[in-house]
C-alpha positions in Angstrom: 98.8 122.0 110.6 100.6 119.0 109.3 99.0 115.6 109.5 100.8 113.1 111.8 102.7 110.2 110.2 100.2 107.7 111.6 98.0 105.4 109.7 95.0 103.7 111.1 93.8 100.1 110.6 90.1 99.5 110.5 89.9 98.0 114.0 91.1 101.4 115.5 88.1 103.1 113.9 85.7 100.3 115.0 86.8 100.8 118.6 85.1 104.2 118.5 81.9 102.3 118.7 83.1 99.8 121.3 81.5 99.1 124.7 85.0 99.1 126.0 85.2 102.7 127.2 89.0 102.6 127.7 89.6 101.4 124.1 87.0 103.7 122.7 88.5 106.7 124.5 92.0 105.7 123.4 90.9 105.3 119.7 89.1 108.7 119.9 92.2 110.4 121.3 94.5 108.9 118.6 92.1 109.8 115.7 91.5 113.3 117.0 95.2 114.0 116.5 94.8 113.3 112.8 96.6 110.8 110.6 96.1 108.7 107.5 93.8 105.9 106.3 92.9 104.3 103.1 89.6 103.9 101.2 89.9 100.2 102.1 89.8 101.1 105.8 86.6 103.2 105.1 85.1 100.3 103.2 85.9 97.7 105.8 84.5 99.9 108.5 81.3 100.4 106.6 81.0 96.7 105.9 81.4 95.7 109.6 79.2 98.5 110.9 76.3 97.6 108.6 76.6 93.8 108.8 77.7 93.1 112.4 76.7 96.3 114.2 73.5 96.7 112.2 74.0 100.4 111.6 72.2 102.1 108.8 74.1 103.6 105.9 73.2 107.1 107.2 74.7 106.2 110.7 77.9 104.9 109.0 78.2 108.2 107.0 77.6 110.2 110.2 80.4 108.3 112.0 82.9 108.5 109.1 82.3 112.2 108.2 84.4 113.7 111.1 87.1 111.0 110.6 87.4 111.9 107.0 87.6 115.5 107.9 90.4 114.9 110.4 92.4 112.2 108.5 93.9 112.2 105.1 92.3 109.5 103.0 94.4 107.7 100.4 93.1 106.0 97.3 94.0 102.5 96.4 96.0 102.1 93.1 97.4 99.4 91.1 100.9 100.3 92.5 99.5 100.0 96.1 98.0 96.6 95.1 101.3 95.3 93.8 103.2 96.5 96.9 100.5 95.1 99.1 100.9 91.6 97.6 104.7 91.8 98.1 104.3 93.0 101.7 101.7 90.3 102.5 104.1 87.6 101.2 107.3 89.0 102.8 105.8 89.6 106.2 103.2 86.8 106.2 100.2 89.1 106.5 96.8 88.6 105.1 96.3 90.2 101.7 94.0 92.8 103.4 96.6 93.7 106.0 99.2 93.8 103.3 97.1 96.3 101.4 96.7 98.5 104.5 100.5 98.4 105.2 101.2 99.2 101.6 98.9 102.2 101.7 100.6 103.4 104.9 104.0 103.0 103.2 102.7 104.8 100.1 101.5 107.7 102.4 105.0 108.0 104.0 103.7 107.0 107.4 106.1 105.7 110.1 103.5 104.2 112.4 100.6 101.9 111.6 98.2 101.6 114.5 96.5 98.2 114.6 95.4 95.8 117.2 95.3 92.8 114.8 98.8 93.0 113.3 102.0 92.0 115.2 102.9 94.8 117.6 106.4 96.1 117.0 106.8 94.5 113.5 108.9 96.7 111.2 107.7 96.7 107.6 110.3 97.8 105.2 112.8 100.1 106.9 110.3 102.7 107.8 106.9 101.5 109.0 106.4 100.1 112.6 103.2 98.4 113.6 101.9 99.6 117.0 99.1 98.3 119.1 97.8 101.4 120.9 95.9 99.3 123.4 98.8 97.1 124.5 99.6 97.5 128.2 103.3 97.3 128.9 
């Protein structure tokens, strides 16, 4: 089975824990299909989950284990960093969002699911930002 060319931003994973059932269900359905994410996304999730949601480290590991089994996780490299800085500058993204977009580009993804970034934005000629919760 091939992994879909979708990359997940941290906020999509966090919606798995949301009290908003519609968004939690949508996030779960997306992630269940597989995709890609970076170590940065895992780190950001763990940080928010422990600080803001007051989850234990064991609970964070329990949530992330099936996600890591379904999704391909990409390491951050110096090359990813350099591309991330360029993407952040060119598209006026935060450095962190630039790094996520760079990791998605590096992974060969065509869609970056994010609620925080500009829906529809085309990064480079191949990566489109999509808000999976946007009602049209």
